C-alpha positions as CSV (number, residue, x, y, z in Angstrom):
1,X,24.7,-51.8,0.0
2,X,24.8,-55.1,-2.0
3,X,26.6,-58.4,-2.3
4,X,29.6,-58.0,-4.6
5,X,30.4,-61.5,-6.0
6,X,29.3,-65.1,-5.9
7,X,26.0,-66.8,-6.2
8,X,24.1,-63.8,-4.6
9,X,26.0,-61.1,-6.5
10,X,24.0,-57.9,-6.9
11,X,21.4,-58.7,-4.1
12,X,20.7,-55.8,-1.9
13,X,21.2,-55.7,1.8
14,X,19.3,-53.9,4.5
15,X,21.6,-51.2,6.1
16,X,21.6,-50.5,9.9
17,X,21.6,-46.8,9.3
18,X,24.0,-43.9,9.6
19,X,25.3,-44.7,13.1
20,X,27.0,-47.9,11.9
21,X,29.9,-47.6,9.5
22,X,29.4,-50.4,6.9
23,X,32.4,-52.0,5.2
24,X,32.5,-50.5,1.8
25,X,31.9,-52.8,-1.2
26,X,35.5,-52.2,-2.6
27,X,37.0,-53.1,0.8
28,X,34.8,-56.3,1.0
29,X,35.7,-57.2,-2.5
30,X,39.5,-56.9,-1.8
31,X,39.2,-58.6,1.5
32,X,37.4,-61.7,0.2
33,X,39.3,-61.8,-3.1
34,X,42.5,-62.2,-0.9
35,X,40.8,-65.1,0.9
36,X,39.1,-66.7,-2.2
37,X,41.0,-70.0,-1.9
38,X,40.0,-70.4,1.7
39,X,36.3,-69.7,1.4
40,X,34.9,-72.9,-0.1
41,X,33.2,-74.8,2.7
42,X,34.6,-72.5,5.4
43,X,33.1,-72.0,8.9
44,X,33.2,-68.2,9.3
45,X,32.9,-65.9,12.3
46,X,31.9,-62.2,11.8
47,X,32.5,-60.1,14.9
48,X,30.9,-56.6,15.1
49,X,28.7,-57.9,12.3
50,X,26.6,-54.8,11.7
51,X,24.5,-55.7,8.6
52,X,26.3,-59.0,8.2
53,X,27.6,-58.0,4.8
54,X,31.0,-59.7,5.2
55,X,29.6,-63.0,6.3
56,X,26.9,-63.0,3.7
57,X,29.5,-62.2,1.1
58,X,31.5,-65.2,2.3
59,X,28.5,-67.4,2.0
60,X,27.8,-66.1,-1.5
61,X,31.4,-67.0,-2.4
62,X,31.2,-70.6,-1.1
63,X,31.5,-70.7,2.7
64,X,29.3,-73.2,4.5
65,X,28.3,-71.3,7.6
66,X,28.6,-68.0,9.4
67,X,28.2,-67.0,13.0
68,X,27.4,-63.3,13.4
69,X,28.2,-61.5,16.7
70,X,26.5,-58.1,17.2
71,X,25.2,-56.2,20.2
72,X,23.8,-52.9,18.7
73,X,20.0,-52.7,18.4
74,X,19.8,-51.1,14.9
75,X,22.6,-53.3,13.6
76,X,20.8,-56.4,15.0
77,X,17.6,-55.4,13.3
78,X,19.3,-55.1,9.9
79,X,21.3,-58.3,10.4
80,X,18.2,-60.3,11.2
81,X,16.4,-58.9,8.2
82,X,19.4,-59.8,5.9
83,X,19.7,-63.3,7.3
84,X,15.9,-63.8,6.8
85,X,16.0,-62.4,3.3
86,X,18.6,-65.1,2.4
87,X,16.5,-67.8,4.1
88,X,19.4,-68.8,6.3
89,X,18.8,-70.9,9.4
90,X,20.8,-72.2,12.3
91,X,22.6,-75.6,11.8
92,X,20.3,-78.5,12.6
93,X,17.0,-76.8,11.7
94,X,14.9,-77.5,8.7
95,X,15.8,-79.9,5.9
96,X,19.5,-80.7,5.9
97,X,21.4,-80.8,2.6
98,X,25.1,-80.6,1.7
99,X,24.5,-77.3,-0.1
100,X,22.3,-75.6,2.5
101,X,24.1,-72.7,4.1
102,X,23.6,-71.9,7.7
103,X,23.9,-68.8,10.0
104,X,23.6,-68.1,13.6
105,X,23.2,-64.7,15.3
106,X,24.7,-64.1,18.7
107,X,23.4,-61.0,20.5
108,X,26.6,-60.5,22.5
109,X,29.5,-58.1,22.9
110,X,32.4,-59.5,20.7
111,X,35.1,-59.2,23.3
112,X,33.7,-61.6,25.9
113,X,32.6,-63.8,23.0
114,X,36.1,-64.3,21.8
115,X,37.7,-64.4,25.3
116,X,36.2,-67.8,26.0
117,X,36.6,-69.3,22.5
118,X,38.8,-72.4,22.1
119,X,41.5,-72.6,19.5
120,X,40.5,-73.2,15.8
121,X,36.8,-73.0,16.3
122,X,36.5,-71.3,12.9
123,X,38.3,-71.3,9.6
124,X,38.0,-67.6,9.1
125,X,37.2,-64.7,11.4
126,X,36.3,-61.2,10.4
127,X,36.4,-58.2,12.8
128,X,35.3,-54.7,11.9
129,X,35.0,-52.8,15.3
130,X,34.4,-49.1,15.5
131,X,37.4,-47.2,14.1
132,X,40.2,-46.4,16.5
133,X,38.6,-48.6,19.2
134,X,40.7,-50.5,21.6
135,X,38.5,-53.5,20.9
136,X,40.5,-54.1,17.8
137,X,43.7,-54.7,19.8
138,X,41.8,-56.9,22.2
139,X,40.5,-59.2,19.4
140,X,44.0,-59.4,17.8
141,X,45.7,-60.1,21.2
142,X,43.2,-62.9,21.9
143,X,43.8,-64.4,18.5
144,X,47.6,-64.2,18.9
145,X,47.2,-66.0,22.3
146,X,44.6,-68.5,21.3
147,X,44.0,-68.5,17.5
148,X,40.2,-69.0,17.5
149,X,40.3,-69.1,13.7
150,X,42.9,-70.2,11.2
151,X,42.8,-66.7,9.6
152,X,41.8,-63.5,11.3
153,X,41.0,-60.4,9.2
154,X,40.5,-57.0,10.8
155,X,39.4,-53.8,9.2
156,X,40.8,-50.5,10.5
157,X,41.8,-47.0,9.6
158,X,45.1,-46.6,7.7
159,X,46.7,-44.7,10.6
160,X,45.6,-47.2,13.3
161,X,48.7,-49.0,14.6
162,X,48.0,-52.7,15.3
163,X,50.3,-55.7,16.1
164,X,52.6,-56.7,13.3
165,X,52.7,-60.0,11.6
166,X,49.7,-59.7,9.3
167,X,49.4,-59.0,5.6
168,X,48.0,-55.5,4.9
169,X,45.6,-54.7,2.1
170,X,45.1,-51.0,1.7
171,X,41.9,-49.7,0.0
172,X,41.9,-45.9,0.2
173,X,41.9,-44.8,3.8
174,X,40.9,-48.3,4.9
175,X,43.2,-51.2,5.7
176,X,42.4,-54.9,6.2
177,X,45.1,-56.8,8.0
178,X,45.1,-60.6,7.6
179,X,46.7,-62.7,10.2
180,X,47.5,-66.4,9.7
181,X,48.2,-66.4,6.0
């Protein structure tokens, strides 16, 4: 697994192992290519973060900060290793510069995390829950009721039916649906 594009293109990422389904490089590339004009300086949320590949890819392509939400032990281990490898720190720590990218890790379940979030907390939110999980519908329903990000992107299986109103990007058997475009 590696960063596909941007300033960190080609850098390797630590994988959480076989129990976690990572977003394929081709899917990440299509997803972030579709959001390219919205990445510069963006505040990003990655739910069900796993290794953090989506958020790190967003930072590589110009986003300013990423908040990662993950509760799985092996995924958290890989996520922390990746954040450390890129020398990312939480906002307000260390030397502050306009170009310094920041990241925070929340060891929490994604559903309660978004349930209390106010509107437009983030510019972009990414969600890649376990395939065919009801958690996907819960995230989308919360966003439709209280849009916690300007744009929500969710990854799911091609045969998983989710609420309409988003733009679908199909990459093989995987779909990314973008709401708010």
